[in-house]
MDAnalysis code that builds the backbone (N, CA, C; Angstrom):
import MDAnalysis as mda
import numpy as np

u = mda.Universe.empty(507, n_residues=169, atom_resindex=np.repeat(np.arange(169), 3), trajectory=True)
u.add_TopologyAttr("name", ["N", "CA", "C"] * 169)
u.add_TopologyAttr("resid", np.arange(1, 170))
u.add_TopologyAttr("resname", ["MET", "ALA", "VAL", "THR", "PRO", "TRP", "THR", "ILE", "ARG", "PRO", "ILE", "GLU", "GLU", "GLY", "ASP", "ALA", "PRO", "GLU", "ILE", "LEU", "LEU", "LEU", "ALA", "ARG", "SER", "LEU", "ASP", "LYS", "TRP", "PHE", "ASN", "ALA", "GLU", "GLY", "LEU", "THR", "LYS", "MET", "SER", "HIS", "ASP", "LEU", "ARG", "ARG", "HIS", "GLU", "GLY", "PHE", "VAL", "ALA", "VAL", "ARG", "GLY", "ILE", "ARG", "LEU", "VAL", "GLY", "PHE", "VAL", "THR", "TRP", "GLU", "PRO", "LEU", "PRO", "SER", "ARG", "ARG", "ALA", "ASN", "LEU", "SER", "TRP", "MET", "GLY", "VAL", "ALA", "GLU", "ALA", "GLU", "GLN", "GLY", "ARG", "GLY", "ILE", "GLY", "LYS", "GLY", "LEU", "LEU", "GLU", "ALA", "LEU", "VAL", "ARG", "ALA", "VAL", "ARG", "ARG", "GLU", "GLY", "VAL", "THR", "ALA", "VAL", "GLU", "VAL", "SER", "THR", "VAL", "ALA", "ASP", "ALA", "VAL", "ASP", "TYR", "GLU", "PRO", "TYR", "GLU", "ARG", "THR", "ARG", "ALA", "PHE", "TYR", "ARG", "ALA", "MET", "GLY", "PHE", "VAL", "ASP", "GLU", "ARG", "VAL", "ASP", "PRO", "ARG", "PHE", "TRP", "GLY", "THR", "GLY", "ASP", "ASP", "ARG", "TYR", "ASP", "ARG", "LEU", "VAL", "LEU", "ARG", "LEU", "ASP", "VAL", "ALA", "PRO", "GLY", "PRO", "ASP", "ALA", "PRO", "ASP", "PRO", "THR", "PRO"])
u.atoms.positions = np.array([
    [2.628, -18.526, 22.746],
    [1.626, -18.330, 23.736],
    [1.921, -19.241, 24.897],
    [1.938, -18.682, 26.116],
    [2.274, -19.434, 27.349],
    [1.052, -20.323, 27.732],
    [1.360, -21.494, 28.211],
    [0.409, -22.415, 28.651],
    [0.083, -22.140, 30.130],
    [-1.207, -21.969, 30.482],
    [-1.615, -21.688, 31.826],
    [-1.215, -22.979, 32.686],
    [-0.554, -22.652, 33.870],
    [-0.224, -23.877, 34.701],
    [-1.445, -24.584, 35.272],
    [-1.259, -25.835, 35.556],
    [-2.307, -26.658, 36.125],
    [-1.981, -26.829, 37.620],
    [-3.028, -27.176, 38.360],
    [-2.847, -27.434, 39.836],
    [-3.592, -28.802, 40.059],
    [-3.143, -29.435, 41.112],
    [-3.682, -30.700, 41.634],
    [-4.346, -30.473, 42.956],
    [-5.506, -31.079, 43.101],
    [-6.260, -30.855, 44.396],
    [-7.023, -32.157, 44.629],
    [-7.439, -32.460, 45.882],
    [-8.277, -33.600, 46.146],
    [-9.573, -33.529, 45.422],
    [-10.098, -34.666, 44.988],
    [-11.423, -34.777, 44.455],
    [-12.430, -34.236, 45.412],
    [-13.410, -33.408, 44.923],
    [-14.431, -32.883, 45.776],
    [-15.738, -33.492, 45.377],
    [-16.765, -33.369, 46.219],
    [-18.061, -34.028, 46.038],
    [-18.666, -33.775, 44.670],
    [-18.563, -32.567, 44.180],
    [-19.244, -32.215, 42.891],
    [-18.397, -32.488, 41.676],
    [-17.252, -33.129, 41.760],
    [-16.327, -33.334, 40.632],
    [-16.759, -34.493, 39.754],
    [-17.538, -35.433, 40.251],
    [-17.847, -36.635, 39.492],
    [-18.356, -36.359, 38.060],
    [-19.339, -35.473, 37.854],
    [-19.849, -35.302, 36.513],
    [-18.702, -34.824, 35.524],
    [-17.854, -33.969, 36.023],
    [-16.754, -33.453, 35.119],
    [-15.751, -34.530, 34.857],
    [-15.429, -35.411, 35.925],
    [-14.564, -36.490, 35.676],
    [-15.101, -37.434, 34.690],
    [-16.345, -37.755, 34.799],
    [-16.995, -38.668, 33.819],
    [-17.064, -38.145, 32.421],
    [-17.300, -36.793, 32.350],
    [-17.224, -36.143, 30.976],
    [-15.871, -36.235, 30.344],
    [-14.818, -35.980, 31.163],
    [-13.462, -36.132, 30.628],
    [-13.215, -37.612, 30.258],
    [-13.622, -38.533, 31.059],
    [-13.372, -39.996, 30.815],
    [-14.159, -40.324, 29.508],
    [-15.322, -39.874, 29.279],
    [-16.100, -40.162, 28.019],
    [-15.322, -39.664, 26.835],
    [-14.547, -38.617, 26.960],
    [-13.783, -38.025, 25.804],
    [-12.585, -38.938, 25.540],
    [-12.185, -39.825, 26.450],
    [-11.052, -40.688, 26.345],
    [-11.549, -42.080, 25.948],
    [-12.317, -42.137, 24.805],
    [-12.970, -43.372, 24.439],
    [-12.038, -44.408, 23.970],
    [-10.787, -44.057, 23.745],
    [-9.781, -45.034, 23.364],
    [-9.406, -45.930, 24.556],
    [-9.721, -45.419, 25.780],
    [-9.347, -46.133, 27.007],
    [-10.634, -46.548, 27.776],
    [-11.681, -45.826, 27.736],
    [-12.888, -46.076, 28.595],
    [-14.065, -46.441, 27.802],
    [-14.637, -47.622, 27.940],
    [-15.832, -47.983, 27.261],
    [-17.083, -47.773, 28.191],
    [-18.228, -48.012, 27.702],
    [-19.451, -47.770, 28.462],
    [-19.482, -48.570, 29.770],
    [-19.023, -49.818, 29.740],
    [-19.021, -50.614, 30.974],
    [-18.072, -49.997, 31.960],
    [-16.886, -49.545, 31.539],
    [-15.885, -48.917, 32.386],
    [-16.458, -47.609, 32.966],
    [-17.146, -46.817, 32.205],
    [-17.646, -45.571, 32.655],
    [-18.787, -45.829, 33.767],
    [-19.583, -46.839, 33.570],
    [-20.547, -47.230, 34.611],
    [-19.889, -47.603, 35.909],
    [-18.868, -48.429, 35.816],
    [-18.104, -48.796, 37.035],
    [-17.424, -47.598, 37.649],
    [-16.883, -46.710, 36.786],
    [-16.193, -45.476, 37.283],
    [-17.203, -44.647, 38.084],
    [-18.381, -44.483, 37.547],
    [-19.367, -43.688, 38.179],
    [-19.715, -44.171, 39.558],
    [-19.788, -45.512, 39.787],
    [-19.983, -46.074, 41.079],
    [-18.741, -45.851, 41.988],
    [-17.550, -46.115, 41.365],
    [-16.328, -46.022, 42.195],
    [-16.046, -44.600, 42.692],
    [-16.432, -43.584, 41.892],
    [-16.201, -42.227, 42.310],
    [-16.925, -41.871, 43.599],
    [-17.917, -42.636, 43.991],
    [-18.644, -42.383, 45.214],
    [-17.865, -42.834, 46.432],
    [-16.895, -43.710, 46.243],
    [-16.223, -44.412, 47.410],
    [-14.706, -44.329, 47.371],
    [-14.146, -44.060, 46.162],
    [-12.633, -43.944, 46.103],
    [-12.198, -42.564, 46.360],
    [-10.999, -42.485, 46.876],
    [-10.328, -41.219, 47.073],
    [-9.609, -40.865, 45.781],
    [-9.153, -39.610, 45.625],
    [-8.442, -39.271, 44.496],
    [-8.062, -37.796, 44.343],
    [-7.492, -37.462, 43.263],
    [-7.077, -36.098, 42.886],
    [-7.517, -35.754, 41.501],
    [-7.688, -34.473, 41.258],
    [-7.946, -33.966, 39.932],
    [-6.848, -32.916, 39.602],
    [-6.551, -32.783, 38.316],
    [-5.708, -31.737, 37.788],
    [-6.617, -30.754, 37.111],
    [-6.432, -29.513, 37.419],
    [-7.238, -28.433, 36.908],
    [-6.373, -27.309, 36.268],
    [-6.740, -26.924, 35.127],
    [-6.109, -25.798, 34.363],
    [-7.130, -24.662, 34.251],
    [-6.982, -23.629, 35.056],
    [-7.962, -22.552, 35.110],
    [-9.143, -23.104, 35.822],
    [-10.267, -23.171, 35.098],
    [-11.498, -23.769, 35.711],
    [-11.858, -25.122, 35.088],
    [-10.944, -25.609, 34.105],
    [-11.195, -26.900, 33.396],
    [-10.433, -28.039, 34.024],
    [-11.237, -29.101, 34.289],
    [-10.579, -30.313, 34.772],
    [-9.806, -31.017, 33.614],
    [-8.546, -31.321, 33.756],
    [-7.780, -31.878, 32.670],
    [-7.177, -33.268, 33.010],
    [-7.430, -33.749, 34.234],
    [-6.961, -35.057, 34.603],
    [-7.519, -35.500, 35.951],
    [-7.391, -36.772, 36.165],
    [-7.922, -37.368, 37.467],
    [-7.134, -38.715, 37.750],
    [-7.169, -39.028, 39.034],
    [-6.608, -40.326, 39.471],
    [-7.390, -40.685, 40.698],
    [-7.764, -41.962, 40.890],
    [-8.473, -42.449, 42.069],
    [-7.820, -43.718, 42.523],
    [-8.091, -44.055, 43.802],
    [-7.565, -45.266, 44.348],
    [-8.497, -45.753, 45.491],
    [-8.241, -47.075, 45.841],
    [-8.935, -47.653, 46.928],
    [-7.951, -48.460, 47.682],
    [-8.122, -48.624, 49.016],
    [-7.256, -49.503, 49.831],
    [-7.451, -50.964, 49.432],
    [-6.386, -51.772, 49.566],
    [-6.428, -53.161, 49.377],
    [-5.841, -53.806, 50.701],
    [-5.980, -55.089, 50.867],
    [-5.368, -55.761, 52.000],
    [-3.829, -55.716, 51.921],
    [-3.128, -56.033, 52.931],
    [-1.703, -56.137, 52.969],
    [-0.982, -54.776, 52.654],
    [-1.545, -53.729, 53.145],
    [-0.955, -52.337, 52.987],
    [-0.682, -52.001, 51.559],
    [-1.634, -52.320, 50.743],
    [-1.540, -52.000, 49.288],
    [-2.694, -51.087, 48.928],
    [-2.536, -50.397, 47.825],
    [-3.657, -49.603, 47.252],
    [-3.790, -49.885, 45.789],
    [-5.059, -49.885, 45.303],
    [-5.351, -50.081, 43.874],
    [-5.585, -48.715, 43.226],
    [-4.677, -48.349, 42.247],
    [-4.961, -47.159, 41.406],
    [-6.080, -47.603, 40.439],
    [-7.363, -47.159, 40.866],
    [-8.515, -47.613, 40.134],
    [-8.765, -46.903, 38.820],
    [-8.594, -45.609, 38.774],
    [-8.842, -44.884, 37.520],
    [-7.894, -43.677, 37.364],
    [-7.434, -43.537, 36.118],
    [-6.564, -42.393, 35.814],
    [-6.806, -42.015, 34.367],
    [-6.849, -40.694, 34.155],
    [-6.984, -40.171, 32.768],
    [-6.499, -38.752, 32.761],
    [-5.979, -38.446, 31.560],
    [-5.539, -37.043, 31.249],
    [-6.121, -36.667, 29.863],
    [-6.698, -35.457, 29.771],
    [-7.257, -35.063, 28.453],
    [-6.154, -35.251, 27.426],
    [-6.579, -35.767, 26.224],
    [-5.582, -36.082, 25.215],
    [-4.772, -34.894, 24.858],
    [-5.424, -33.712, 24.758],
    [-4.607, -32.516, 24.370],
    [-3.610, -32.054, 25.452],
    [-3.724, -32.658, 26.678],
    [-2.846, -32.300, 27.738],
    [-1.800, -33.433, 28.058],
    [-1.870, -34.561, 27.335],
    [-0.957, -35.650, 27.608],
    [0.492, -35.239, 27.251],
    [1.439, -35.803, 28.033],
    [2.818, -35.471, 27.756],
    [3.287, -34.211, 28.380],
    [2.553, -33.574, 29.266],
    [2.894, -32.311, 29.879],
    [3.206, -32.427, 31.350],
    [3.234, -33.693, 31.839],
    [3.550, -33.904, 33.267],
    [2.368, -33.999, 34.181],
    [1.174, -33.915, 33.668],
    [-0.030, -33.932, 34.517],
    [-0.209, -35.362, 35.078],
    [-0.025, -36.383, 34.277],
    [-0.177, -37.721, 34.786],
    [0.854, -38.000, 35.892],
    [2.126, -37.598, 35.665],
    [3.125, -37.690, 36.687],
    [2.780, -36.898, 37.973],
    [2.233, -35.706, 37.858],
    [1.819, -35.001, 39.014],
    [0.690, -35.663, 39.787],
    [-0.237, -36.205, 39.081],
    [-1.321, -36.922, 39.701],
    [-0.830, -38.194, 40.408],
    [0.063, -38.901, 39.803],
    [0.643, -40.053, 40.462],
    [1.478, -39.741, 41.719],
    [2.213, -38.584, 41.653],
    [2.990, -38.152, 42.724],
    [2.044, -37.831, 43.914],
    [0.972, -37.138, 43.621],
    [-0.015, -36.791, 44.656],
    [-0.567, -38.073, 45.304],
    [-0.930, -39.070, 44.500],
    [-1.438, -40.310, 44.994],
    [-0.417, -40.990, 45.942],
    [0.809, -41.072, 45.487],
    [1.881, -41.756, 46.235],
    [2.032, -40.995, 47.635],
    [2.032, -39.683, 47.688],
    [2.189, -38.966, 48.955],
    [1.004, -39.359, 49.823],
    [-0.213, -39.379, 49.246],
    [-1.400, -39.644, 50.073],
    [-1.442, -41.061, 50.626],
    [-1.087, -42.030, 49.832],
    [-1.201, -43.390, 50.302],
    [-0.070, -43.733, 51.280],
    [1.109, -43.073, 51.106],
    [2.172, -43.257, 52.086],
    [1.715, -42.795, 53.471],
    [1.013, -41.692, 53.510],
    [0.497, -41.180, 54.804],
    [-0.423, -42.173, 55.503],
    [-1.058, -43.032, 54.688],
    [-2.003, -44.026, 55.205],
    [-1.267, -45.378, 55.433],
    [-0.008, -45.401, 55.373],
    [0.760, -46.642, 55.628],
    [0.828, -47.647, 54.467],
    [0.433, -47.246, 53.327],
    [0.453, -48.154, 52.150],
    [1.937, -48.302, 51.675],
    [2.321, -49.542, 51.357],
    [3.709, -49.713, 50.892],
    [3.774, -50.117, 49.402],
    [2.646, -50.334, 48.755],
    [2.723, -50.729, 47.299],
    [1.379, -50.241, 46.657],
    [1.492, -49.714, 45.426],
    [0.327, -49.332, 44.600],
    [0.242, -50.308, 43.428],
    [-0.932, -50.851, 43.187],
    [-1.176, -51.748, 42.048],
    [-1.980, -51.006, 40.996],
    [-1.801, -51.320, 39.734],
    [-2.657, -50.764, 38.707],
    [-2.848, -51.944, 37.731],
    [-4.090, -52.016, 37.228],
    [-4.426, -53.031, 36.214],
    [-4.606, -52.360, 34.838],
    [-4.029, -52.937, 33.802],
    [-4.210, -52.451, 32.475],
    [-4.223, -53.603, 31.501],
    [-4.396, -53.293, 30.209],
    [-4.357, -54.294, 29.207],
    [-3.008, -54.793, 29.022],
    [-2.801, -56.136, 28.941],
    [-1.478, -56.767, 28.831],
    [-0.831, -56.491, 27.493],
    [0.516, -56.703, 27.521],
    [1.368, -56.496, 26.313],
    [0.873, -57.255, 25.112],
    [0.224, -58.436, 25.346],
    [-0.205, -59.283, 24.235],
    [-1.238, -58.567, 23.315],
    [-1.887, -57.612, 23.867],
    [-2.873, -56.882, 23.156],
    [-2.261, -55.700, 22.387],
    [-2.279, -55.760, 21.071],
    [-1.629, -54.846, 20.182],
    [-2.557, -53.645, 19.935],
    [-2.502, -52.655, 20.891],
    [-3.407, -51.467, 20.756],
    [-2.579, -50.280, 21.270],
    [-2.359, -49.370, 20.391],
    [-1.381, -48.245, 20.666],
    [-1.720, -47.433, 21.939],
    [-2.960, -47.107, 22.146],
    [-3.238, -46.253, 23.366],
    [-2.808, -47.029, 24.658],
    [-2.957, -48.335, 24.704],
    [-2.532, -49.014, 25.897],
    [-1.020, -49.361, 25.870],
    [-0.388, -49.320, 24.718],
    [1.091, -49.355, 24.727],
    [1.616, -48.074, 25.439],
    [0.980, -46.915, 25.125],
    [1.407, -45.707, 25.816],
    [1.083, -45.734, 27.279],
    [-0.016, -46.358, 27.662],
    [-0.428, -46.477, 29.119],
    [0.649, -47.278, 29.833],
    [0.969, -48.464, 29.243],
    [2.004, -49.288, 29.953],
    [3.346, -48.621, 30.042],
    [3.703, -47.930, 28.977],
    [4.977, -47.201, 28.882],
    [5.021, -46.163, 30.000],
    [3.885, -45.426, 30.222],
    [3.821, -44.406, 31.282],
    [4.063, -45.028, 32.619],
    [3.306, -46.086, 32.977],
    [3.479, -46.676, 34.249],
    [4.862, -47.250, 34.521],
    [5.416, -47.853, 33.456],
    [6.762, -48.375, 33.658],
    [7.784, -47.257, 33.789],
    [7.611, -46.173, 33.086],
    [8.510, -44.984, 33.267],
    [8.376, -44.410, 34.606],
    [7.195, -44.555, 35.242],
    [7.049, -44.039, 36.616],
    [7.575, -44.921, 37.701],
    [8.104, -46.106, 37.314],
    [8.676, -47.035, 38.293],
    [7.870, -48.254, 38.553],
    [6.689, -48.394, 37.920],
    [5.910, -49.652, 38.130],
    [6.605, -50.795, 37.442],
    [6.492, -51.977, 38.052],
    [7.083, -53.180, 37.538],
    [5.927, -54.205, 37.310],
    [6.081, -55.052, 36.328],
    [5.108, -56.054, 36.032],
    [5.015, -57.040, 37.240],
    [3.781, -57.266, 37.697],
    [3.656, -58.210, 38.806],
    [3.084, -59.546, 38.327],
    [2.054, -59.459, 37.445],
    [1.501, -60.678, 36.946],
    [0.614, -60.387, 35.725],
    [0.308, -61.451, 34.944],
    [-0.614, -61.389, 33.872],
    [-1.809, -62.372, 34.185],
    [-3.014, -61.870, 34.140],
    [-4.224, -62.756, 34.348],
    [-4.792, -62.952, 32.939],
    [-4.637, -64.220, 32.435],
    [-5.130, -64.557, 31.056],
    [-6.671, -64.373, 30.927],
    [-7.051, -63.828, 29.792],
    [-8.458, -63.810, 29.460],
    [-9.342, -63.172, 30.605],
    [-8.867, -62.203, 31.193],
    [-9.463, -61.592, 32.407],
    [-10.679, -60.795, 32.098],
    [-10.529, -59.932, 31.023],
    [-11.586, -59.020, 30.561],
    [-12.246, -59.431, 29.351],
    [-13.516, -59.008, 29.128],
    [-14.231, -59.280, 27.935],
    [-15.225, -60.423, 28.147],
    [-15.820, -60.844, 27.029],
    [-16.778, -61.928, 27.127],
    [-16.646, -62.916, 26.006],
    [-17.009, -64.168, 26.196],
    [-16.974, -65.147, 25.109],
    [-15.604, -65.298, 24.522],
    [-15.514, -65.289, 23.171],
    [-14.278, -65.430, 22.471],
    [-13.530, -64.081, 22.438],
    [-14.151, -63.012, 22.827],
    [-13.539, -61.673, 22.805],
    [-13.032, -61.357, 24.243],
    [-12.038, -62.170, 24.688],
    [-11.458, -61.975, 25.957],
    [-10.025, -61.587, 25.861],
    [-9.457, -60.775, 26.734],
    [-8.042, -60.368, 26.668],
    [-7.454, -60.322, 28.058],
    [-6.098, -60.320, 28.050],
    [-5.313, -60.481, 29.317],
    [-5.226, -59.145, 30.039],
    [-5.182, -59.273, 31.358],
    [-4.928, -58.119, 32.230],
    [-3.508, -58.210, 32.745],
    [-2.803, -57.077, 32.715],
    [-1.503, -56.941, 33.321],
    [-1.625, -56.134, 34.630],
    [-1.137, -56.743, 35.703],
    [-1.130, -55.954, 36.990],
    [0.344, -55.488, 37.178],
    [0.512, -54.196, 37.373],
    [1.787, -53.652, 37.693],
    [1.796, -53.173, 39.097],
    [3.009, -53.089, 39.665],
    [3.113, -52.662, 41.141],
    [4.271, -51.615, 41.267],
    [3.941, -50.654, 42.089],
    [4.919, -49.587, 42.442],
    [5.129, -49.669, 43.977],
    [6.363, -49.982, 44.360],
    [6.611, -50.012, 45.794],
    [6.848, -48.575, 46.226],
    [6.138, -48.194, 47.295],
    [6.150, -46.791, 47.789],
    [6.590, -46.720, 49.204],
    [6.985, -47.772, 49.811],
    [7.479, -47.757, 51.193],
    [8.732, -46.862, 51.200],
    [8.884, -46.020, 52.214],
    [10.097, -45.212, 52.272],
    [11.268, -46.109, 52.486],
    [12.392, -45.752, 51.913],
    [13.588, -46.548, 52.060],
    [14.468, -46.436, 50.892],
    [15.750, -46.823, 51.043],
    [16.741, -46.572, 49.952],
    [16.415, -47.365, 48.653],
    [15.748, -48.516, 48.802],
    [15.513, -49.357, 47.674],
    [14.162, -49.066, 46.950],
    [13.306, -48.229, 47.546],
    [12.010, -47.996, 46.975],
    [12.020, -46.960, 45.874],
    [11.490, -47.243, 44.698],
    [11.349, -46.228, 43.685],
    [10.490, -45.050, 44.261],
    [10.932, -43.865, 43.961],
    [10.150, -42.727, 44.485],
    [9.931, -41.726, 43.359],
    [8.710, -41.685, 42.884],
    [8.352, -40.812, 41.740],
    [8.246, -39.343, 42.203],
    [8.198, -39.168, 43.567],
    [7.970, -37.845, 44.050],
    [9.252, -37.068, 44.087],
    [9.244, -35.761, 43.732],
    [10.449, -34.977, 43.834],
    [10.887, -34.665, 45.274],
])
């Protein structure tokens, strides 16, 4: 059976409920606190969604940062759709968009390598495969009390030029 192709388009005003529904299904990555923050961020961050037929199967959002950088704030792909190039396609769309705005680097924060949790091992592997490099680790950044864990910030240089990694075809 052939798989229906997916398309990527900019996030539209009415997409937030479906993005949040997809994010809720990705409970290995998004907890209640994250979903609340995502709900607020979707009102002000730009982004793209991946759609297969009429079903949303992925999303990516970003916000501008100082010094011609952008923060990749949220990204998710339906578990059944992972490994099919949707995340790469979403990232490529983001890179094209931020370059048009003069951004030279994209940052993303995720759980650091010190945290032994397979879903985030895959997350880090994806970003590194897409050309992101480790920029820094912020110790005990997330969580509360004794249940705190490190944040890894990765960076993708997107400035045009011979030395800049380019995930876009």
